C-alpha positions as CSV (number, residue, x, y, z in Angstrom):
1,M,45.5,10.8,35.5
2,T,44.9,14.5,35.5
3,R,45.5,14.6,31.7
4,F,43.0,11.8,31.2
5,I,40.3,13.6,33.3
6,A,40.9,16.8,31.3
7,I,40.5,14.9,28.0
8,V,37.3,13.3,29.2
9,L,35.9,16.6,30.4
10,T,36.8,18.3,27.1
11,T,35.1,15.5,25.1
12,I,31.9,15.8,27.2
13,L,31.9,19.5,26.6
14,I,32.3,19.1,22.9
15,I,29.5,16.6,22.7
16,T,27.2,18.8,24.9
17,L,27.8,21.8,22.7
18,T,27.3,19.8,19.5
19,F,24.0,18.3,20.5
20,N,22.4,20.5,23.2
21,V,23.6,24.0,23.9
22,P,22.0,26.8,21.9
23,I,24.0,29.4,20.0
24,M,23.8,32.4,22.3
25,G,24.3,36.1,21.4
26,T,23.8,35.8,17.6
27,N,20.1,37.0,17.8
28,N,19.4,35.6,14.3
29,S,15.9,34.6,15.4
30,E,13.3,35.8,17.8
31,I,10.1,34.4,18.9
32,L,7.2,36.7,19.9
33,W,4.8,34.7,22.0
34,D,1.3,36.2,22.0
35,T,-1.2,36.0,24.8
36,W,-2.6,32.7,23.4
37,G,0.7,31.0,23.4
38,V,1.2,31.2,19.6
39,P,4.8,31.7,18.5
40,H,5.5,34.3,15.8
41,I,8.9,33.4,14.6
42,Y,11.2,35.9,12.8
43,A,14.4,34.5,11.4
44,S,17.2,35.8,9.3
45,D,17.2,32.7,7.0
46,S,15.2,29.5,6.5
47,T,17.7,27.3,8.4
48,S,17.3,29.5,11.5
49,L,13.6,29.5,11.0
50,F,13.4,25.7,11.2
51,K,15.7,25.7,14.3
52,A,13.4,28.3,16.0
53,F,10.3,26.3,15.1
54,G,11.8,23.2,16.7
55,W,12.6,25.2,19.8
56,A,9.1,26.7,19.9
57,Q,7.3,23.4,19.6
58,T,9.5,22.0,22.4
59,K,8.6,24.9,24.6
60,S,4.9,24.1,24.0
61,H,4.8,20.3,23.6
62,G,8.3,19.1,24.7
63,N,7.2,16.1,26.7
64,L,4.8,14.9,24.1
65,I,7.3,15.3,21.2
66,L,10.1,13.4,22.9
67,R,7.7,10.5,23.7
68,L,6.4,10.5,20.1
69,Y,9.9,10.4,18.7
70,G,10.9,7.6,21.0
71,Q,7.9,5.6,19.7
72,A,8.8,6.4,16.1
73,R,12.2,4.9,16.8
74,G,10.6,1.7,18.0
75,K,12.5,2.0,21.3
76,A,9.7,3.2,23.6
77,A,9.6,0.0,25.5
78,E,13.4,0.2,26.0
79,Y,13.0,3.7,27.3
80,W,9.8,3.5,29.4
81,G,8.7,-0.1,29.8
82,I,6.4,-2.9,28.6
83,N,3.3,-0.7,28.0
84,Y,5.0,0.5,24.8
85,L,5.9,-3.0,23.6
86,E,3.0,-3.3,21.2
87,S,3.9,0.1,19.6
88,D,7.5,-0.9,19.2
89,Q,6.6,-4.2,17.6
90,Y,4.4,-2.4,15.1
91,V,7.1,0.2,14.3
92,T,9.8,-2.4,13.9
93,T,7.6,-4.8,11.9
94,M,6.8,-2.0,9.5
95,G,10.4,-1.0,9.2
96,I,9.8,2.6,10.0
97,S,13.1,3.5,11.6
98,V,15.1,1.7,9.0
99,R,13.2,3.4,6.2
100,A,13.5,6.8,7.9
101,Q,17.3,6.5,7.7
102,Q,17.0,5.7,4.0
103,W,14.7,8.6,3.5
104,Y,17.1,10.9,5.3
105,E,19.9,10.0,2.9
106,Q,17.6,10.6,0.0
107,Q,16.7,14.2,1.0
108,T,18.1,17.2,-0.9
109,P,20.9,18.9,1.0
110,E,18.6,21.9,1.7
111,I,15.8,19.8,3.3
112,R,18.3,17.6,5.2
113,Q,19.7,20.8,6.6
114,Y,16.2,22.0,7.6
115,L,15.4,18.7,9.3
116,D,18.7,18.8,11.2
117,S,18.0,22.4,12.2
118,F,14.5,21.6,13.5
119,A,16.0,18.7,15.5
120,Q,18.8,21.1,16.8
121,G,16.1,23.5,18.0
122,I,14.5,20.7,20.1
123,N,17.9,19.7,21.6
124,N,18.7,23.3,22.3
125,Y,15.5,24.0,24.2
126,V,16.0,21.0,26.4
127,A,19.6,22.0,27.1
128,Q,18.6,25.6,28.0
129,Y,15.5,24.6,30.0
130,P,16.1,21.1,31.3
131,Q,13.7,21.6,34.3
132,E,10.8,21.9,31.8
133,I,11.1,18.4,30.5
134,N,10.4,15.2,32.4
135,E,13.6,13.4,33.3
136,D,12.6,10.0,31.9
137,L,12.0,11.5,28.5
138,K,15.5,12.9,28.1
139,V,16.8,9.4,27.2
140,V,15.5,10.1,23.7
141,L,18.0,13.0,23.2
142,P,19.7,14.0,21.0
143,I,16.9,14.2,18.4
144,T,18.1,13.9,14.8
145,G,16.6,14.6,11.4
146,T,15.9,10.9,11.0
147,D,13.6,10.9,14.0
148,I,11.5,13.5,12.3
149,L,11.1,11.4,9.2
150,A,10.3,8.4,11.3
151,H,7.6,10.4,13.1
152,F,6.2,11.5,9.7
153,Q,6.0,7.9,8.5
154,R,4.4,6.6,11.7
155,V,1.7,9.2,11.6
156,I,0.9,9.5,7.9
157,H,1.6,6.1,6.5
158,F,1.0,3.8,9.5
159,H,-1.9,5.6,11.2
160,F,-3.7,7.7,8.6
161,L,-3.4,5.3,5.7
162,T,-3.7,2.2,7.8
163,N,-3.3,1.5,11.5
164,P,-2.2,-1.2,14.0
165,Q,-5.8,-2.3,14.7
166,A,-6.7,-2.7,11.0
167,I,-3.5,-4.6,10.3
168,A,-3.8,-6.9,13.3
169,A,-7.3,-7.8,12.2
170,G,-6.5,-8.1,8.5
171,Q,-9.2,-5.6,7.7
172,I,-9.5,-2.8,5.3
173,I,-10.3,0.3,7.4
174,P,-10.6,3.8,5.9
175,P,-8.1,6.5,6.7
176,Q,-8.3,7.9,10.2
177,G,-9.5,11.4,10.9
178,G,-12.0,13.8,9.3
179,S,-12.5,17.4,8.3
180,N,-14.6,20.1,6.7
181,G,-13.1,22.4,4.2
182,W,-14.7,25.2,2.1
183,V,-13.3,27.6,-0.5
184,I,-15.6,30.5,-1.7
185,S,-15.0,32.4,-4.9
186,P,-15.6,36.2,-5.3
187,K,-18.9,35.5,-7.0
188,K,-20.2,33.7,-3.9
189,S,-18.6,36.1,-1.4
190,A,-20.5,39.1,-0.1
191,S,-17.2,41.1,-0.1
192,G,-16.2,40.0,-3.6
193,K,-13.1,38.4,-2.1
194,A,-12.2,34.7,-2.0
195,M,-12.6,33.0,1.3
196,L,-11.3,29.8,3.0
197,L,-12.6,27.7,5.8
198,A,-10.2,25.2,7.3
199,N,-11.8,22.8,9.8
200,P,-9.9,19.5,10.5
201,H,-11.4,17.0,12.9
202,L,-8.9,14.8,14.7
203,P,-8.5,13.2,18.2
204,W,-7.7,15.7,20.9
205,S,-4.6,13.9,22.0
206,D,-1.3,12.3,21.0
207,F,0.3,12.9,17.5
208,Y,-3.1,14.2,16.2
209,L,-2.7,17.6,18.0
210,W,-2.3,20.7,15.9
211,Y,0.3,23.3,16.6
212,E,-0.4,26.9,15.6
213,A,2.4,29.2,14.5
214,Q,3.5,32.1,12.3
215,L,6.8,31.6,10.4
216,N,8.7,34.5,9.0
217,A,12.0,34.5,7.1
218,P,13.2,36.2,3.8
219,G,10.5,35.2,1.2
220,V,8.4,33.4,3.8
221,N,5.4,34.7,5.8
222,M,3.1,31.8,6.6
223,Y,0.5,31.3,9.3
224,G,-1.3,28.1,10.1
225,A,-0.9,24.8,11.9
226,A,1.4,21.7,11.8
227,L,0.7,18.4,13.4
228,V,2.8,18.3,16.5
229,G,6.4,17.2,15.9
230,M,6.2,18.1,12.2
231,P,8.6,20.8,10.9
232,I,6.3,22.4,8.3
233,L,2.7,23.7,8.3
234,A,0.2,21.3,6.9
235,L,-2.5,24.0,6.4
236,G,-2.6,27.7,6.5
237,F,-2.1,30.9,4.5
238,N,0.5,33.3,3.4
239,D,0.3,36.9,1.9
240,N,-1.2,35.6,-1.3
241,L,-3.0,32.3,-0.8
242,G,-4.3,29.7,1.6
243,W,-5.1,26.0,1.7
244,T,-6.6,23.4,3.9
245,V,-6.7,19.6,3.8
246,T,-9.3,16.9,4.5
247,V,-8.8,13.2,4.8
248,N,-10.0,11.6,1.5
249,P,-11.3,8.1,1.0
250,I,-8.5,6.4,-0.9
251,D,-7.3,2.9,-1.2
252,G,-4.0,3.5,0.5
253,A,-3.2,0.0,1.7
254,D,-4.1,-3.4,0.2
255,T,-4.1,-6.7,2.1
256,Y,-3.1,-9.8,0.1
257,Q,-3.8,-13.4,1.0
258,L,-1.0,-15.9,0.4
259,K,-1.4,-19.6,0.3
260,I,1.3,-21.2,2.6
261,Q,3.1,-24.2,1.2
262,D,6.4,-25.8,2.2
263,D,7.4,-23.0,4.5
264,G,6.9,-20.6,1.6
265,Y,4.0,-19.3,-0.4
266,L,2.5,-19.9,-3.8
267,W,3.5,-17.3,-6.3
268,E,2.9,-17.7,-10.1
269,G,2.3,-21.4,-9.6
270,K,5.6,-22.0,-7.8
271,V,6.7,-22.0,-4.1
272,K,8.5,-18.8,-3.2
273,Q,10.3,-18.4,0.1
274,F,9.6,-15.6,2.5
275,D,12.3,-13.1,3.2
276,T,12.8,-13.3,6.9
277,E,14.6,-11.0,9.4
278,I,15.1,-11.6,13.1
279,K,14.3,-8.5,15.2
280,K,15.2,-7.8,18.8
281,L,13.5,-5.4,21.2
282,K,14.7,-4.4,24.6
283,I,12.1,-3.9,27.4
284,R,12.9,-1.9,30.4
285,Q,11.7,-3.5,33.7
286,T,10.5,-1.6,36.7
287,N,13.8,-2.4,38.5
288,G,15.8,-0.7,35.8
289,N,17.0,-4.0,34.2
290,Y,16.1,-5.1,30.7
291,T,14.6,-8.2,29.0
292,E,14.8,-8.9,25.3
293,L,12.1,-10.0,22.9
294,E,13.2,-11.7,19.7
295,F,10.8,-12.2,16.8
296,G,10.8,-12.7,13.1
297,V,9.5,-10.4,10.4
298,K,8.6,-11.9,7.1
299,H,8.2,-10.2,3.7
300,S,6.6,-11.4,0.5
301,V,6.7,-9.7,-2.9
302,Q,3.8,-7.6,-1.8
303,G,5.2,-6.4,1.5
304,V,5.4,-7.2,5.2
305,I,3.5,-10.2,6.6
306,T,1.2,-8.9,9.2
307,H,-0.3,-12.2,10.5
308,Q,-0.8,-15.8,9.4
309,D,-2.7,-18.9,10.3
310,K,-2.2,-22.5,9.4
311,D,-3.0,-22.1,5.7
312,Y,-2.6,-18.5,4.8
313,A,-0.3,-15.5,5.4
314,Y,-1.4,-11.9,4.9
315,A,0.8,-9.2,3.5
316,V,0.1,-5.5,3.4
317,K,1.2,-3.1,0.6
318,I,1.1,0.6,1.5
319,V,1.3,3.5,-0.9
320,G,4.0,6.1,-0.7
321,L,6.8,4.3,1.1
322,D,8.9,5.0,-2.0
323,R,8.1,8.8,-1.9
324,P,10.5,10.4,0.7
325,H,10.1,14.1,-0.2
326,G,6.8,15.0,1.5
327,F,8.4,17.8,3.5
328,K,10.1,19.3,0.4
329,Q,6.7,19.4,-1.3
330,L,4.9,21.0,1.7
331,W,7.6,23.6,2.0
332,E,7.4,24.6,-1.7
333,M,3.6,24.8,-1.5
334,A,3.7,27.0,1.6
335,K,6.1,29.4,-0.2
336,A,3.9,29.6,-3.3
337,T,2.6,32.9,-4.4
338,N,-0.1,31.8,-6.9
339,L,-2.0,28.7,-8.0
340,E,0.6,27.7,-10.7
341,E,3.3,27.6,-8.1
342,F,1.1,25.8,-5.6
343,E,0.2,23.1,-8.1
344,A,3.9,22.7,-9.1
345,G,4.3,21.5,-5.5
346,L,1.3,19.2,-5.6
347,K,2.5,17.7,-8.9
348,Q,5.4,16.1,-7.0
349,L,2.9,13.6,-5.5
350,Q,5.0,13.0,-2.4
351,I,2.0,13.3,0.0
352,P,0.1,10.0,-0.2
353,L,-3.4,11.3,0.7
354,F,-5.5,14.3,1.7
355,N,-7.8,16.5,-0.4
356,F,-6.4,20.0,-0.9
357,L,-8.7,23.0,-1.1
358,Y,-7.2,26.4,-2.1
359,A,-8.1,30.1,-2.4
360,D,-6.1,33.2,-3.2
361,K,-6.1,36.9,-3.5
362,K,-6.7,36.8,-7.2
363,G,-10.0,35.1,-6.5
364,Q,-9.1,31.6,-7.7
365,I,-10.4,28.6,-5.9
366,F,-9.2,25.0,-6.5
367,Y,-9.8,21.4,-5.3
368,L,-7.6,18.4,-5.7
369,F,-8.3,14.8,-4.8
370,N,-4.6,14.3,-3.9
371,A,-3.6,10.7,-3.6
372,L,-1.0,8.2,-4.6
373,V,-3.4,5.9,-6.6
374,P,-1.8,2.6,-7.7
375,I,-2.3,1.7,-11.4
376,K,-4.3,-1.5,-11.3
377,S,-5.2,-3.9,-14.1
378,Q,-8.5,-5.0,-12.7
379,G,-11.2,-4.4,-10.1
380,D,-13.3,-1.5,-8.9
381,W,-13.5,0.3,-5.6
382,Q,-15.4,-2.5,-3.9
383,Y,-13.0,-5.2,-5.1
384,W,-10.0,-3.5,-3.6
385,Q,-11.7,-3.0,-0.2
386,K,-11.6,-6.8,0.2
387,I,-8.6,-9.1,0.8
388,I,-6.9,-9.6,-2.5
389,P,-5.5,-12.9,-4.0
390,G,-1.7,-12.7,-3.6
391,D,-0.6,-15.7,-5.7
392,T,-0.3,-13.8,-9.0
393,S,1.5,-10.7,-10.4
394,E,-1.8,-9.7,-12.0
395,T,-3.0,-8.2,-8.7
396,L,0.4,-6.7,-7.7
397,W,0.6,-2.9,-8.5
398,T,4.0,-1.3,-8.9
399,D,3.4,2.3,-10.0
400,Y,1.0,5.2,-9.5
401,H,-1.3,7.3,-11.6
402,A,0.1,10.7,-12.8
403,Y,-1.1,14.0,-11.4
404,E,-3.2,14.6,-14.5
405,D,-5.3,11.5,-13.7
406,L,-6.6,12.8,-10.4
407,P,-9.9,14.5,-9.9
408,R,-9.3,18.3,-9.9
409,L,-11.5,21.4,-10.2
410,V,-10.7,25.1,-10.7
411,N,-13.2,28.0,-10.4
412,P,-16.5,26.2,-10.8
413,E,-19.5,28.1,-11.9
414,T,-21.2,27.4,-8.6
415,G,-18.7,29.7,-6.9
416,W,-17.8,27.2,-4.1
417,L,-16.0,24.0,-3.4
418,Q,-16.3,21.8,-0.3
419,N,-15.1,18.5,1.1
420,S,-16.3,16.7,4.3
421,N,-14.4,13.5,3.7
422,D,-16.8,12.5,0.8
423,P,-15.7,11.3,-2.6
424,P,-14.7,13.9,-5.1
425,W,-18.0,13.7,-7.0
426,S,-19.8,16.0,-4.5
427,N,-17.2,18.8,-4.1
428,T,-19.8,21.2,-5.6
429,F,-23.4,21.0,-6.6
430,P,-24.7,20.3,-9.1
431,P,-21.8,17.9,-9.5
432,I,-19.2,18.6,-12.1
433,L,-16.7,15.8,-11.7
434,K,-18.1,12.4,-12.7
435,A,-16.9,9.0,-11.3
436,E,-17.3,7.4,-14.7
437,D,-14.5,9.6,-16.1
438,F,-11.9,8.1,-13.7
439,P,-10.5,4.6,-13.0
440,P,-13.2,2.6,-11.1
441,Y,-10.9,1.9,-8.2
442,L,-9.8,5.5,-7.6
443,A,-12.4,6.4,-5.1
444,P,-15.9,5.4,-3.9
445,P,-18.2,5.7,-6.9
446,S,-20.8,8.0,-5.2
447,L,-21.7,10.2,-2.3
448,G,-23.7,7.2,-1.0
449,Y,-20.5,5.5,0.0
450,A,-19.4,8.3,2.3
451,K,-19.3,7.2,6.0
452,N,-20.2,10.7,7.0
453,I,-22.8,11.3,4.2
454,L,-25.1,13.3,6.4
455,R,-22.3,15.7,7.4
456,S,-21.3,16.1,3.7
457,Q,-25.0,16.8,2.8
458,R,-25.2,19.3,5.6
459,S,-22.0,21.0,4.3
460,I,-23.6,21.4,0.9
461,Q,-26.9,22.5,2.3
462,L,-25.2,25.2,4.4
463,L,-23.4,26.5,1.3
464,M,-26.4,26.5,-1.0
465,E,-28.9,28.2,1.4
466,S,-27.2,31.6,1.0
467,E,-26.8,33.3,-2.4
468,K,-23.7,35.1,-1.1
469,L,-21.7,34.5,2.1
470,S,-20.1,37.1,4.3
471,F,-17.1,36.3,6.4
472,D,-19.1,36.4,9.6
473,E,-21.8,34.2,8.1
474,M,-19.2,31.6,7.1
475,I,-18.0,31.4,10.7
476,N,-21.6,31.2,12.0
477,K,-22.3,28.3,9.6
478,K,-19.1,26.6,10.8
479,F,-20.6,26.4,14.3
480,S,-23.9,24.9,13.1
481,S,-24.6,21.9,15.4
482,E,-27.9,20.9,13.8
483,L,-28.2,17.1,13.4
484,L,-29.4,16.4,9.8
485,M,-30.4,12.9,10.9
486,A,-33.0,14.4,13.1
487,D,-34.5,16.4,10.2
488,R,-34.7,13.2,8.2
489,I,-36.4,10.8,10.7
490,L,-37.5,12.6,13.8
491,N,-41.1,13.2,12.7
492,I,-41.8,9.6,11.9
493,L,-40.1,8.5,15.1
494,V,-42.2,10.9,17.3
495,S,-45.5,10.1,15.6
496,T,-44.9,6.3,15.8
497,T,-43.8,6.4,19.3
498,K,-46.8,8.4,20.4
499,A,-49.1,5.8,18.8
500,L,-47.3,2.6,19.9
501,A,-45.0,3.1,22.8
502,N,-45.2,2.5,26.5
503,P,-45.4,5.5,28.9
504,I,-41.6,6.0,29.0
505,G,-41.5,6.0,25.2
506,I,-44.4,8.5,25.0
507,E,-42.6,10.8,27.5
508,A,-39.5,10.5,25.3
509,A,-41.5,11.4,22.2
510,K,-42.8,14.6,23.9
511,V,-39.2,15.7,24.7
512,L,-38.0,15.0,21.2
513,E,-40.9,16.9,19.7
514,K,-39.9,20.1,21.5
515,W,-36.2,19.6,20.8
516,D,-34.5,22.1,18.4
517,H,-32.5,19.4,16.5
518,Q,-29.3,21.1,17.7
519,T,-26.5,19.9,19.9
520,N,-25.9,23.2,21.7
521,A,-25.1,23.2,25.3
522,N,-28.7,24.2,26.2
523,S,-30.4,21.8,23.8
524,R,-32.9,19.6,25.5
525,G,-33.5,16.3,23.8
526,A,-30.1,16.1,22.2
527,V,-28.8,13.6,24.7
528,L,-31.8,11.3,24.3
529,F,-31.8,11.4,20.5
530,T,-28.0,11.1,20.1
531,L,-27.7,8.1,22.4
532,W,-30.6,6.5,20.6
533,A,-29.2,7.2,17.1
534,L,-25.7,6.1,17.9
535,T,-27.0,2.8,19.3
536,L,-28.9,2.1,16.1
537,E,-26.6,3.7,13.6
538,S,-24.4,0.7,13.0
539,K,-27.5,-1.5,12.4
540,G,-28.8,0.7,9.7
541,L,-31.4,3.4,10.6
542,F,-32.8,4.3,7.2
543,S,-35.5,2.5,5.2
544,K,-34.6,4.3,1.9
545,P,-30.9,4.2,0.8
546,W,-29.0,7.0,-0.8
547,N,-30.5,7.7,-4.3
548,P,-28.5,9.5,-7.0
549,E,-31.8,10.9,-8.3
550,N,-32.3,12.6,-4.9
551,P,-28.7,13.0,-3.7
552,L,-29.2,15.6,-1.0
553,E,-32.4,14.2,0.6
554,T,-31.5,10.5,0.9
555,P,-31.0,8.3,2.8
556,S,-34.3,8.7,4.7
557,G,-37.1,6.9,6.4
558,L,-37.0,4.7,9.5
559,A,-36.0,1.1,8.7
560,D,-37.3,-1.0,11.6
561,I,-40.0,0.7,13.7
562,N,-40.2,-2.0,16.4
563,T,-36.4,-2.0,17.0
564,A,-36.4,1.8,16.9
565,L,-39.1,2.0,19.6
566,G,-37.5,-0.7,21.8
567,V,-34.2,1.1,21.7
568,L,-35.7,4.5,22.4
569,E,-37.5,3.2,25.5
570,G,-34.4,1.5,26.7
571,V,-32.3,4.6,26.2
572,A,-35.0,6.8,27.8
573,A,-35.0,4.6,30.9
574,Q,-31.2,4.9,31.2
575,V,-31.2,8.7,30.7
576,K,-33.8,9.2,33.3
577,L,-32.0,6.9,35.7
578,L,-28.6,8.6,35.2
579,Y,-29.7,12.2,34.9
580,G,-33.1,12.4,36.5
581,S,-34.8,13.9,33.4
582,L,-35.2,13.0,29.7
583,D,-34.7,16.7,28.7
584,V,-31.4,17.1,30.5
585,P,-29.4,19.8,28.6
586,W,-26.7,18.5,26.2
587,G,-23.9,20.5,27.8
588,E,-24.7,19.1,31.3
589,V,-24.0,15.6,30.1
590,V,-21.4,16.1,27.4
591,R,-18.3,17.9,28.6
592,M,-15.2,19.3,27.0
593,R,-12.2,18.6,29.3
594,V,-8.7,19.8,28.7
595,G,-6.3,20.5,31.5
596,N,-8.2,22.1,34.3
597,Q,-11.0,23.2,32.0
598,D,-14.4,21.4,32.2
599,L,-17.0,23.1,30.0
600,P,-20.3,22.2,28.5
601,A,-20.1,21.1,24.9
602,N,-21.5,22.7,21.8
603,G,-21.5,20.3,18.8
604,G,-22.3,16.7,18.0
605,P,-21.2,13.6,16.1
606,G,-20.5,14.2,12.4
607,I,-22.0,10.8,11.6
608,L,-25.4,12.2,12.7
609,G,-25.0,15.2,10.4
610,S,-23.6,17.9,12.6
611,F,-21.2,20.3,10.8
612,Q,-19.8,21.3,14.2
613,V,-18.2,17.9,15.0
614,L,-17.6,16.6,18.4
615,N,-17.3,12.8,19.0
616,I,-17.8,11.6,22.5
617,Q,-17.1,8.6,24.8
618,A,-18.5,7.6,28.2
619,T,-16.5,8.6,31.3
620,A,-16.3,7.1,34.8
621,D,-18.5,9.9,36.3
622,K,-21.5,8.7,34.1
623,K,-21.1,11.6,31.6
624,F,-19.6,11.9,28.2
625,Q,-16.3,13.6,27.2
626,V,-15.3,15.0,23.8
627,V,-12.3,13.0,22.5
628,F,-12.4,13.9,18.8
629,G,-13.6,16.6,16.5
630,D,-13.1,20.3,15.8
631,S,-9.4,21.1,16.5
632,F,-7.7,23.9,14.6
633,I,-10.1,26.2,12.8
634,A,-9.2,29.0,10.4
635,A,-11.5,31.4,8.5
636,V,-9.6,33.6,5.9
637,E,-10.8,36.3,3.6
638,F,-8.3,37.3,1.0
639,S,-8.8,41.1,1.3
640,D,-6.0,43.6,1.5
641,P,-4.9,43.2,4.2
642,I,-6.0,39.6,4.8
643,H,-8.8,39.2,7.3
644,A,-8.5,36.0,9.3
645,K,-9.8,34.4,12.5
646,V,-8.5,31.2,14.0
647,L,-9.0,28.9,17.0
648,N,-6.9,26.0,18.3
649,V,-9.7,24.5,20.3
650,Y,-7.7,22.7,23.0
651,G,-5.0,25.3,23.3
652,N,-1.5,25.5,21.9
653,S,0.4,23.7,24.6
654,T,0.4,20.4,26.5
655,Q,3.3,21.2,28.9
656,P,2.1,20.9,32.5
657,N,3.0,24.4,33.6
658,S,1.8,26.2,30.6
659,P,-1.2,28.6,30.9
660,H,-2.2,27.7,27.4
661,V,-3.4,24.2,28.1
662,G,-7.1,24.4,27.2
663,D,-7.2,28.2,27.3
664,Q,-9.1,28.6,24.1
665,L,-11.8,26.1,25.0
666,S,-14.1,28.7,26.5
667,L,-14.1,30.6,23.2
668,Y,-15.1,27.4,21.4
669,A,-17.9,26.8,23.9
670,Q,-19.2,30.3,22.9
671,G,-18.9,29.7,19.2
672,K,-16.2,32.3,18.9
673,M,-12.9,32.6,17.1
674,R,-9.8,34.7,17.7
675,P,-8.5,37.5,15.4
676,V,-5.2,36.6,13.8
677,W,-2.3,38.8,14.6
678,R,0.2,38.8,11.7
679,D,1.7,42.3,11.7
680,K,4.6,42.6,14.0
681,A,3.4,45.9,15.6
682,E,0.0,44.2,16.3
683,I,1.7,41.1,17.8
684,E,3.8,43.4,20.1
685,Q,0.5,44.9,21.4
686,H,-0.5,41.4,22.5
687,L,3.0,40.2,23.6
688,E,3.3,37.7,26.4
689,L,7.0,36.8,26.1
690,L,10.0,37.4,23.8
691,D,12.6,34.8,23.2
692,K,15.8,35.6,21.3
693,L,17.8,32.6,19.9
């Protein structure tokens, strides 16, 4: 019996060491934590670097990361109960965890080692600091390299390219998220040095959060941000170059309609049977017991069946599920020293979407409409936004366009490139890239199709209004909260209201007439205008549509005066009832709340033309709270040494005891950014904590 107990204890110890306990005493990595909670990682080799990066992310976001990985496995309901069942069904139906294992096996030995090391860093942190992680989340341990690939798929392919809501409704919905990005050439820069502005807009929660870090190892010195739980920076800069990404309008997922017949579907004039699998999910009950859900998952030649009715089934086909080397591509791009090497990474076409904007020390600037674009035998952009007939191989795509087919621009005469989630035809002005030179289904055919057309026009306007831009001017323009929509229609709204409205409408007109068109914290009239505009926006506000002959001044005009007046009077009555005054300051009503921070907002909805983007939702206390918008911001000037400022708006941690939850929000409220500390001596001057691994 004693021998048996000894064997058991030895086995437990081996398992624990294998999965959880960090290697102590080797000192092959150290993490210098600065006073903003940013890890500056110094490692003796790349494998140690990835392990330390996993360790650091867990220190900052451990509870969140473990929950996200549990969801990516499709086992969250088994771990934490029925509230996660819908998520598990989606993950399981889409085959994410199974495909992640296939992807893991397809990785190069080098990348597989890096994924394993990142996972080991997560496991090591929890083993060393178990009290910092919620007990109910430890059921996910140990984390493996496969979990990281599943997380990548869930986020990129099944929430950015498409999402559960779109699939359930059988709708074509554009990629999720937004961003602004600028690159400025030396001819446009006041210093004669190229500059970069990185400004993604994403939800302020869940897997959309950015994690800021500096990564150092032999041949590596990169600074930037990764989406939480990801092992490689998605945007940032190194000693020679920098890049940012914006979500681009691509046709990344197509929905096919299949005619059901004889328990199968019509295909090329014959009945073809669905491929069917039976899946099982365990659901944890409040008493600790489990129930089991069994359901079928069907596949057609196009892809998984998302839903069906009596007569039709609907299949979704998503780009990139056959491209498993996204992390390898990002890693090689991050290590690049010039544009040729950076493009060599991009040419692998393993990342299914995102525009890339690039600048470097040599003064080069570059734009790529990066996308996996299926080769299609028919149809234009509008055709492929609809539900596609699925009874013929003529509509079934099987391959992608080559890199050389994608919209790309290097060093334009204008001296600048931008993207604000618009099609590639407006990345500089006057336009250089032309839609007619590319396949008609590749992207929306004009700026007029951009959902955020006003923000795109505002971006171009801000760039064109200065002959040359200084570094500080670039930052100031980034914090521009002017609503371009107000510039377009406020005069006609005010004059018409004064002439035709009831007393409450006339009072509203007087407030709007004095308003500065900004959504700054002290702007009076912004609340009234924004609530009015958001109420009407979906119905179509403008009388004159976008016109290619006047691309930066249209759409314009007010479409329906009577409706506009009626809505304004109704909104005015509500504002007065709720806040006591029609000219209540924007920041009194719109709040930025992260952790224990509750600050007045500066910035407004991008759809109304604000370049400083904050999207809002109503709260129980009759105010509005920011839920989406400016997140990680970086301004980089490629001088020698590099001059850079950054801001991770909501802070670099979500752990409950961290002082860095929301600690940067006050800077954002003031329109300020932080200096970047990259030199080790400089970092040590702002050192909060040192970890040796």
